[in-house]
DOTORLUM-161116 format. One record per residue (C-alpha): y, x, z; residue number from 0. Coordinates in steps of 0.05 Angstrom, whole numbers. Layout:
N
+--------+--------+--------+-----+
|      Y |      X |      Z | num |
+--------+--------+--------+-----+
|      Y |      X |      Z | NUM |
...
+--------+--------+--------+-----+
//
This chain:
414
+--------+--------+--------+-----+
|      Y |      X |      Z | num |
+--------+--------+--------+-----+
|    613 |  -6164 |  -1895 |   0 |
|    649 |  -6212 |  -1925 |   1 |
|    610 |  -6275 |  -1900 |   2 |
|    636 |  -6250 |  -1832 |   3 |
|    699 |  -6259 |  -1853 |   4 |
|    707 |  -6313 |  -1901 |   5 |
|    675 |  -6384 |  -1881 |   6 |
|    694 |  -6430 |  -1942 |   7 |
|    657 |  -6418 |  -2003 |   8 |
|    702 |  -6418 |  -2045 |   9 |
|    750 |  -6371 |  -2015 |  10 |
|    683 |  -6327 |  -2005 |  11 |
|    669 |  -6334 |  -2081 |  12 |
|    732 |  -6313 |  -2106 |  13 |
|    723 |  -6252 |  -2057 |  14 |
|    649 |  -6236 |  -2087 |  15 |
|    673 |  -6248 |  -2162 |  16 |
|    723 |  -6197 |  -2164 |  17 |
|    720 |  -6129 |  -2183 |  18 |
|    693 |  -6069 |  -2139 |  19 |
|    662 |  -6116 |  -2097 |  20 |
|    610 |  -6051 |  -2055 |  21 |
|    675 |  -6005 |  -2053 |  22 |
|    718 |  -6063 |  -2014 |  23 |
|    657 |  -6085 |  -1972 |  24 |
|    650 |  -6007 |  -1958 |  25 |
|    715 |  -5996 |  -1939 |  26 |
|    723 |  -6057 |  -1895 |  27 |
|    663 |  -6044 |  -1863 |  28 |
|    687 |  -5972 |  -1845 |  29 |
|    760 |  -6009 |  -1818 |  30 |
|    716 |  -6043 |  -1771 |  31 |
|    685 |  -5983 |  -1743 |  32 |
|    738 |  -5940 |  -1730 |  33 |
|    774 |  -5998 |  -1686 |  34 |
|    815 |  -6042 |  -1732 |  35 |
|    816 |  -6118 |  -1717 |  36 |
|    793 |  -6178 |  -1739 |  37 |
|    864 |  -6199 |  -1769 |  38 |
|    878 |  -6131 |  -1793 |  39 |
|    813 |  -6135 |  -1832 |  40 |
|    817 |  -6200 |  -1853 |  41 |
|    891 |  -6184 |  -1880 |  42 |
|    859 |  -6120 |  -1929 |  43 |
|    808 |  -6163 |  -1950 |  44 |
|    851 |  -6213 |  -1988 |  45 |
|    901 |  -6147 |  -2008 |  46 |
|    846 |  -6123 |  -2042 |  47 |
|    820 |  -6177 |  -2079 |  48 |
|    885 |  -6175 |  -2111 |  49 |
|    884 |  -6097 |  -2114 |  50 |
|    813 |  -6097 |  -2143 |  51 |
|    841 |  -6157 |  -2193 |  52 |
|    901 |  -6110 |  -2217 |  53 |
|    875 |  -6033 |  -2218 |  54 |
|    833 |  -6009 |  -2273 |  55 |
|    808 |  -5959 |  -2238 |  56 |
|    772 |  -5894 |  -2272 |  57 |
|    746 |  -5855 |  -2213 |  58 |
|    738 |  -5787 |  -2260 |  59 |
|    815 |  -5787 |  -2262 |  60 |
|    841 |  -5815 |  -2207 |  61 |
|    901 |  -5861 |  -2182 |  62 |
|    960 |  -5824 |  -2184 |  63 |
|   1032 |  -5863 |  -2142 |  64 |
|   1063 |  -5875 |  -2213 |  65 |
|   1004 |  -5912 |  -2233 |  66 |
|    999 |  -5952 |  -2171 |  67 |
|   1072 |  -5980 |  -2167 |  68 |
|   1060 |  -5997 |  -2243 |  69 |
|   1012 |  -6042 |  -2231 |  70 |
|   1049 |  -6072 |  -2171 |  71 |
|   1083 |  -6121 |  -2212 |  72 |
|   1086 |  -6187 |  -2236 |  73 |
|   1052 |  -6242 |  -2185 |  74 |
|   1062 |  -6300 |  -2223 |  75 |
|    988 |  -6319 |  -2218 |  76 |
|    989 |  -6309 |  -2141 |  77 |
|   1043 |  -6347 |  -2129 |  78 |
|   1008 |  -6407 |  -2170 |  79 |
|    948 |  -6400 |  -2126 |  80 |
|    994 |  -6396 |  -2063 |  81 |
|   1034 |  -6453 |  -2080 |  82 |
|   1106 |  -6416 |  -2061 |  83 |
|   1156 |  -6360 |  -2085 |  84 |
|   1138 |  -6294 |  -2059 |  85 |
|   1176 |  -6244 |  -2036 |  86 |
|   1162 |  -6195 |  -2092 |  87 |
|   1196 |  -6130 |  -2056 |  88 |
|   1151 |  -6145 |  -1991 |  89 |
|   1090 |  -6168 |  -2033 |  90 |
|   1104 |  -6104 |  -2068 |  91 |
|   1113 |  -6059 |  -2010 |  92 |
|   1048 |  -6093 |  -1972 |  93 |
|   1006 |  -6083 |  -2040 |  94 |
|   1017 |  -5998 |  -2042 |  95 |
|   1005 |  -6002 |  -1964 |  96 |
|    929 |  -6029 |  -1964 |  97 |
|    912 |  -6000 |  -2041 |  98 |
|    926 |  -5929 |  -2024 |  99 |
|    879 |  -5917 |  -1970 | 100 |
|    832 |  -5959 |  -1996 | 101 |
|    830 |  -5912 |  -2060 | 102 |
|    838 |  -5846 |  -2002 | 103 |
|    769 |  -5871 |  -1971 | 104 |
|    740 |  -5870 |  -2038 | 105 |
|    771 |  -5816 |  -2061 | 106 |
|    802 |  -5837 |  -2120 | 107 |
|    869 |  -5824 |  -2092 | 108 |
|    902 |  -5767 |  -2127 | 109 |
|    953 |  -5733 |  -2075 | 110 |
|   1031 |  -5726 |  -2100 | 111 |
|   1035 |  -5653 |  -2107 | 112 |
|   1104 |  -5605 |  -2119 | 113 |
|   1087 |  -5555 |  -2157 | 114 |
|   1126 |  -5484 |  -2126 | 115 |
|   1126 |  -5429 |  -2188 | 116 |
|   1104 |  -5376 |  -2168 | 117 |
|   1053 |  -5405 |  -2126 | 118 |
|   1004 |  -5340 |  -2116 | 119 |
|   1062 |  -5292 |  -2088 | 120 |
|   1087 |  -5354 |  -2035 | 121 |
|   1002 |  -5357 |  -2009 | 122 |
|    996 |  -5281 |  -2006 | 123 |
|   1067 |  -5277 |  -1968 | 124 |
|   1046 |  -5337 |  -1926 | 125 |
|    976 |  -5306 |  -1903 | 126 |
|   1011 |  -5235 |  -1885 | 127 |
|   1057 |  -5275 |  -1843 | 128 |
|   1007 |  -5301 |  -1798 | 129 |
|    951 |  -5251 |  -1802 | 130 |
|    994 |  -5192 |  -1799 | 131 |
|   1062 |  -5218 |  -1764 | 132 |
|   1025 |  -5268 |  -1719 | 133 |
|   1077 |  -5328 |  -1739 | 134 |
|   1067 |  -5386 |  -1713 | 135 |
|   1047 |  -5452 |  -1762 | 136 |
|   1124 |  -5474 |  -1744 | 137 |
|   1149 |  -5415 |  -1765 | 138 |
|   1108 |  -5397 |  -1823 | 139 |
|   1113 |  -5478 |  -1855 | 140 |
|   1188 |  -5483 |  -1834 | 141 |
|   1195 |  -5411 |  -1890 | 142 |
|   1152 |  -5436 |  -1937 | 143 |
|   1201 |  -5501 |  -1941 | 144 |
|   1262 |  -5453 |  -1934 | 145 |
|   1234 |  -5405 |  -1997 | 146 |
|   1188 |  -5468 |  -2040 | 147 |
|   1263 |  -5497 |  -2045 | 148 |
|   1293 |  -5429 |  -2075 | 149 |
|   1246 |  -5424 |  -2122 | 150 |
|   1243 |  -5502 |  -2146 | 151 |
|   1309 |  -5492 |  -2157 | 152 |
|   1305 |  -5422 |  -2194 | 153 |
|   1233 |  -5430 |  -2229 | 154 |
|   1264 |  -5474 |  -2286 | 155 |
|   1308 |  -5411 |  -2308 | 156 |
|   1237 |  -5377 |  -2337 | 157 |
|   1249 |  -5316 |  -2307 | 158 |
|   1206 |  -5274 |  -2260 | 159 |
|   1218 |  -5253 |  -2190 | 160 |
|   1235 |  -5179 |  -2203 | 161 |
|   1284 |  -5216 |  -2247 | 162 |
|   1320 |  -5250 |  -2189 | 163 |
|   1393 |  -5221 |  -2173 | 164 |
|   1430 |  -5237 |  -2105 | 165 |
|   1489 |  -5282 |  -2145 | 166 |
|   1429 |  -5322 |  -2156 | 167 |
|   1410 |  -5331 |  -2080 | 168 |
|   1478 |  -5338 |  -2066 | 169 |
|   1495 |  -5395 |  -2111 | 170 |
|   1435 |  -5432 |  -2093 | 171 |
|   1450 |  -5428 |  -2018 | 172 |
|   1519 |  -5454 |  -2036 | 173 |
|   1503 |  -5506 |  -2080 | 174 |
|   1455 |  -5529 |  -2002 | 175 |
|   1497 |  -5517 |  -1971 | 176 |
|   1557 |  -5556 |  -2002 | 177 |
|   1513 |  -5613 |  -2005 | 178 |
|   1450 |  -5627 |  -1947 | 179 |
|   1455 |  -5569 |  -1906 | 180 |
|   1491 |  -5540 |  -1849 | 181 |
|   1518 |  -5470 |  -1829 | 182 |
|   1452 |  -5454 |  -1780 | 183 |
|   1401 |  -5484 |  -1842 | 184 |
|   1436 |  -5434 |  -1887 | 185 |
|   1443 |  -5373 |  -1847 | 186 |
|   1357 |  -5390 |  -1833 | 187 |
|   1342 |  -5407 |  -1912 | 188 |
|   1375 |  -5340 |  -1920 | 189 |
|   1337 |  -5293 |  -1869 | 190 |
|   1266 |  -5334 |  -1898 | 191 |
|   1292 |  -5308 |  -1969 | 192 |
|   1314 |  -5246 |  -1943 | 193 |
|   1239 |  -5226 |  -1908 | 194 |
|   1207 |  -5258 |  -1969 | 195 |
|   1230 |  -5215 |  -2008 | 196 |
|   1227 |  -5152 |  -1965 | 197 |
|   1153 |  -5167 |  -1972 | 198 |
|   1152 |  -5171 |  -2048 | 199 |
|   1179 |  -5106 |  -2048 | 200 |
|   1129 |  -5079 |  -2024 | 201 |
|   1075 |  -5110 |  -2072 | 202 |
|   1116 |  -5093 |  -2130 | 203 |
|   1140 |  -5159 |  -2155 | 204 |
|   1201 |  -5160 |  -2125 | 205 |
|   1266 |  -5104 |  -2125 | 206 |
|   1265 |  -5060 |  -2067 | 207 |
|   1346 |  -5074 |  -2064 | 208 |
|   1348 |  -5150 |  -2068 | 209 |
|   1324 |  -5167 |  -1997 | 210 |
|   1382 |  -5116 |  -1952 | 211 |
|   1436 |  -5148 |  -1997 | 212 |
|   1414 |  -5218 |  -1977 | 213 |
|   1473 |  -5248 |  -1937 | 214 |
|   1473 |  -5316 |  -1905 | 215 |
|   1533 |  -5340 |  -1859 | 216 |
|   1550 |  -5303 |  -1795 | 217 |
|   1517 |  -5340 |  -1731 | 218 |
|   1555 |  -5324 |  -1661 | 219 |
|   1514 |  -5318 |  -1601 | 220 |
|   1519 |  -5385 |  -1555 | 221 |
|   1565 |  -5399 |  -1600 | 222 |
|   1555 |  -5474 |  -1594 | 223 |
|   1538 |  -5524 |  -1533 | 224 |
|   1466 |  -5545 |  -1515 | 225 |
|   1465 |  -5618 |  -1551 | 226 |
|   1431 |  -5665 |  -1510 | 227 |
|   1440 |  -5732 |  -1472 | 228 |
|   1463 |  -5722 |  -1402 | 229 |
|   1406 |  -5748 |  -1348 | 230 |
|   1440 |  -5812 |  -1332 | 231 |
|   1430 |  -5823 |  -1399 | 232 |
|   1349 |  -5808 |  -1406 | 233 |
|   1342 |  -5842 |  -1337 | 234 |
|   1376 |  -5906 |  -1377 | 235 |
|   1317 |  -5889 |  -1428 | 236 |
|   1264 |  -5890 |  -1379 | 237 |
|   1286 |  -5955 |  -1353 | 238 |
|   1288 |  -5996 |  -1412 | 239 |
|   1217 |  -5970 |  -1425 | 240 |
|   1189 |  -6003 |  -1362 | 241 |
|   1148 |  -6055 |  -1385 | 242 |
|   1076 |  -6074 |  -1413 | 243 |
|   1097 |  -6069 |  -1480 | 244 |
|   1035 |  -6015 |  -1515 | 245 |
|   1092 |  -5978 |  -1551 | 246 |
|   1137 |  -5975 |  -1483 | 247 |
|   1079 |  -5951 |  -1440 | 248 |
|   1066 |  -5890 |  -1487 | 249 |
|   1131 |  -5880 |  -1500 | 250 |
|   1155 |  -5873 |  -1430 | 251 |
|   1099 |  -5820 |  -1424 | 252 |
|   1122 |  -5779 |  -1478 | 253 |
|   1195 |  -5779 |  -1458 | 254 |
|   1180 |  -5759 |  -1376 | 255 |
|   1141 |  -5701 |  -1423 | 256 |
|   1195 |  -5680 |  -1456 | 257 |
|   1262 |  -5697 |  -1403 | 258 |
|   1222 |  -5679 |  -1342 | 259 |
|   1180 |  -5606 |  -1363 | 260 |
|   1229 |  -5601 |  -1416 | 261 |
|   1162 |  -5590 |  -1474 | 262 |
|   1172 |  -5574 |  -1546 | 263 |
|   1153 |  -5630 |  -1597 | 264 |
|   1096 |  -5592 |  -1627 | 265 |
|   1071 |  -5579 |  -1537 | 266 |
|   1077 |  -5660 |  -1530 | 267 |
|   1039 |  -5675 |  -1599 | 268 |
|    981 |  -5616 |  -1582 | 269 |
|    971 |  -5636 |  -1514 | 270 |
|    898 |  -5647 |  -1502 | 271 |
|    849 |  -5692 |  -1451 | 272 |
|    831 |  -5630 |  -1419 | 273 |
|    898 |  -5604 |  -1406 | 274 |
|    903 |  -5655 |  -1342 | 275 |
|    869 |  -5623 |  -1291 | 276 |
|    866 |  -5699 |  -1246 | 277 |
|    827 |  -5663 |  -1181 | 278 |
|    879 |  -5606 |  -1173 | 279 |
|    948 |  -5649 |  -1207 | 280 |
|    961 |  -5598 |  -1263 | 281 |
|    991 |  -5597 |  -1338 | 282 |
|    966 |  -5550 |  -1377 | 283 |
|   1019 |  -5534 |  -1437 | 284 |
|   1000 |  -5489 |  -1492 | 285 |
|   1063 |  -5459 |  -1492 | 286 |
|   1082 |  -5458 |  -1572 | 287 |
|   1120 |  -5390 |  -1573 | 288 |
|   1096 |  -5343 |  -1516 | 289 |
|   1016 |  -5363 |  -1547 | 290 |
|    995 |  -5371 |  -1473 | 291 |
|    978 |  -5427 |  -1425 | 292 |
|   1024 |  -5440 |  -1367 | 293 |
|   1010 |  -5490 |  -1311 | 294 |
|   1061 |  -5537 |  -1277 | 295 |
|   1045 |  -5594 |  -1217 | 296 |
|   1031 |  -5656 |  -1247 | 297 |
|   1082 |  -5707 |  -1213 | 298 |
|   1067 |  -5770 |  -1183 | 299 |
|   1115 |  -5811 |  -1238 | 300 |
|   1084 |  -5770 |  -1292 | 301 |
|   1023 |  -5777 |  -1282 | 302 |
|   1031 |  -5844 |  -1273 | 303 |
|   1054 |  -5855 |  -1330 | 304 |
|   1001 |  -5827 |  -1368 | 305 |
|    952 |  -5858 |  -1350 | 306 |
|    972 |  -5922 |  -1351 | 307 |
|    982 |  -5899 |  -1421 | 308 |
|    903 |  -5881 |  -1417 | 309 |
|    874 |  -5939 |  -1384 | 310 |
|    917 |  -5994 |  -1432 | 311 |
|    943 |  -5968 |  -1489 | 312 |
|    901 |  -5905 |  -1517 | 313 |
|    843 |  -5926 |  -1557 | 314 |
|    777 |  -5896 |  -1560 | 315 |
|    779 |  -5840 |  -1609 | 316 |
|    742 |  -5784 |  -1639 | 317 |
|    808 |  -5743 |  -1625 | 318 |
|    822 |  -5703 |  -1562 | 319 |
|    894 |  -5695 |  -1574 | 320 |
|    938 |  -5747 |  -1513 | 321 |
|    981 |  -5791 |  -1561 | 322 |
|    957 |  -5823 |  -1612 | 323 |
|    978 |  -5886 |  -1660 | 324 |
|    983 |  -5954 |  -1646 | 325 |
|    950 |  -5975 |  -1705 | 326 |
|    890 |  -5959 |  -1738 | 327 |
|    868 |  -5911 |  -1762 | 328 |
|    886 |  -5879 |  -1690 | 329 |
|    906 |  -5804 |  -1710 | 330 |
|    943 |  -5752 |  -1660 | 331 |
|   1023 |  -5769 |  -1672 | 332 |
|   1065 |  -5719 |  -1719 | 333 |
|   1131 |  -5688 |  -1700 | 334 |
|   1164 |  -5736 |  -1747 | 335 |
|   1143 |  -5792 |  -1701 | 336 |
|   1164 |  -5772 |  -1644 | 337 |
|   1235 |  -5750 |  -1677 | 338 |
|   1243 |  -5830 |  -1698 | 339 |
|   1222 |  -5845 |  -1633 | 340 |
|   1273 |  -5817 |  -1595 | 341 |
|   1327 |  -5822 |  -1648 | 342 |
|   1314 |  -5896 |  -1662 | 343 |
|   1319 |  -5905 |  -1574 | 344 |
|   1369 |  -5863 |  -1569 | 345 |
|   1409 |  -5898 |  -1616 | 346 |
|   1386 |  -5969 |  -1600 | 347 |
|   1417 |  -5956 |  -1520 | 348 |
|   1481 |  -5936 |  -1555 | 349 |
|   1468 |  -5861 |  -1530 | 350 |
|   1525 |  -5805 |  -1560 | 351 |
|   1488 |  -5745 |  -1568 | 352 |
|   1497 |  -5683 |  -1620 | 353 |
|   1426 |  -5674 |  -1629 | 354 |
|   1391 |  -5743 |  -1636 | 355 |
|   1312 |  -5714 |  -1639 | 356 |
|   1259 |  -5694 |  -1579 | 357 |
|   1297 |  -5632 |  -1575 | 358 |
|   1356 |  -5657 |  -1543 | 359 |
|   1316 |  -5683 |  -1488 | 360 |
|   1295 |  -5609 |  -1467 | 361 |
|   1369 |  -5592 |  -1465 | 362 |
|   1385 |  -5647 |  -1428 | 363 |
|   1325 |  -5618 |  -1386 | 364 |
|   1357 |  -5555 |  -1378 | 365 |
|   1428 |  -5572 |  -1359 | 366 |
|   1396 |  -5619 |  -1312 | 367 |
|   1361 |  -5562 |  -1265 | 368 |
|   1431 |  -5515 |  -1288 | 369 |
|   1466 |  -5578 |  -1248 | 370 |
|   1417 |  -5567 |  -1178 | 371 |
|   1436 |  -5491 |  -1176 | 372 |
|   1363 |  -5465 |  -1206 | 373 |
|   1382 |  -5393 |  -1236 | 374 |
|   1368 |  -5384 |  -1312 | 375 |
|   1307 |  -5339 |  -1295 | 376 |
|   1282 |  -5399 |  -1265 | 377 |
|   1308 |  -5442 |  -1315 | 378 |
|   1281 |  -5400 |  -1374 | 379 |
|   1208 |  -5395 |  -1340 | 380 |
|   1207 |  -5476 |  -1333 | 381 |
|   1224 |  -5482 |  -1404 | 382 |
|   1174 |  -5429 |  -1432 | 383 |
|   1229 |  -5374 |  -1461 | 384 |
|   1202 |  -5316 |  -1489 | 385 |
|   1265 |  -5276 |  -1473 | 386 |
|   1328 |  -5281 |  -1422 | 387 |
|   1382 |  -5282 |  -1484 | 388 |
|   1347 |  -5361 |  -1501 | 389 |
|   1371 |  -5388 |  -1431 | 390 |
|   1441 |  -5356 |  -1431 | 391 |
|   1467 |  -5418 |  -1463 | 392 |
|   1455 |  -5464 |  -1406 | 393 |
|   1503 |  -5421 |  -1362 | 394 |
|   1557 |  -5456 |  -1410 | 395 |
|   1543 |  -5524 |  -1374 | 396 |
|   1553 |  -5492 |  -1313 | 397 |
|   1614 |  -5521 |  -1299 | 398 |
|   1624 |  -5517 |  -1222 | 399 |
|   1600 |  -5436 |  -1236 | 400 |
|   1657 |  -5426 |  -1293 | 401 |
|   1709 |  -5459 |  -1243 | 402 |
|   1685 |  -5405 |  -1186 | 403 |
|   1692 |  -5351 |  -1234 | 404 |
|   1768 |  -5379 |  -1263 | 405 |
|   1791 |  -5379 |  -1201 | 406 |
|   1760 |  -5310 |  -1172 | 407 |
|   1821 |  -5270 |  -1154 | 408 |
|   1819 |  -5200 |  -1179 | 409 |
|   1884 |  -5178 |  -1128 | 410 |
|   1900 |  -5116 |  -1128 | 411 |
|   1858 |  -5100 |  -1191 | 412 |
|   1900 |  -5128 |  -1243 | 413 |
+--------+--------+--------+-----+
//
């Protein structure tokens, strides 16, 4: 493997004489098989030489983030060989970027974990939400995160869950709301804790009266306007991505699905190749909240954008998800990756909107349908809402309709 990358004898000798030769060679061969370019593999081979020299690995103990960062310092010997001063910050970052996947591949990497106090109760609660209540994975993850934050805050007190008092929860919510959470987030956290301690009361490890006493800030139905960009701004985004660059080709297809069909982020990330019915020009979407599949006509413009991505950008992979990362290892995009992509493009174009994530494009889709005169029932069906109450908020963006209501002459009724 190394003989194929390095032709000069001194360079090859440095590689073969360095520690962990078989481990490095095995990993580089794996990178080639999964689709890494020759230039990428060559760069990794050079960096792994320094990783192997600096890192004293004990496979029985594993390597932690702290250990890796501690050895990613001191590049005097490397500067001497390079013959120039190195950017220590960039060199350190690349060292960690290459070392971590290699150690993970070998099974030597110890993932950092943030332990949650009362972990057994949390896992039982999450299992109950999935099996008894049938909640989605996204909802369970959200509740787990809110409950976990409270337990990490409460755990150092050394008290049991049966000793939790309402004042403890109020203090935690007040601190979080003052420093990092919005009013809506505090409301959601209160709901998660209420559900958690209600379950705990049925299991006997939480006071039975606690859940009912947990109160969050009050939210009012339809108290805010849908926060999305204007449709003209969406068209600007799509026009800005009209190029042959791989990232633009992929992102344009994604933005079309978010803005034209109003798909949720999870519905885009989980879209699979078999969901595209090219023979009948249909798009099948596994609705995240309805728990059923919904079919849409596949518009020619959207179909062309997806075909261009599949033919020119998407690499062959064992993953069946449509949208993959652009760099090896090629894996499905995460929800956070879609958020970063949409946010960066909105910011770069100077588009002002209250929310800057993918969900804002769903709001833009709904506002456009309202402007075209569709009924709230039709809009709710298009967006995959389970209830008409979820669609009512979009009536507030129907300004012509609101003006008609305001101008209605009540006549003799007044």
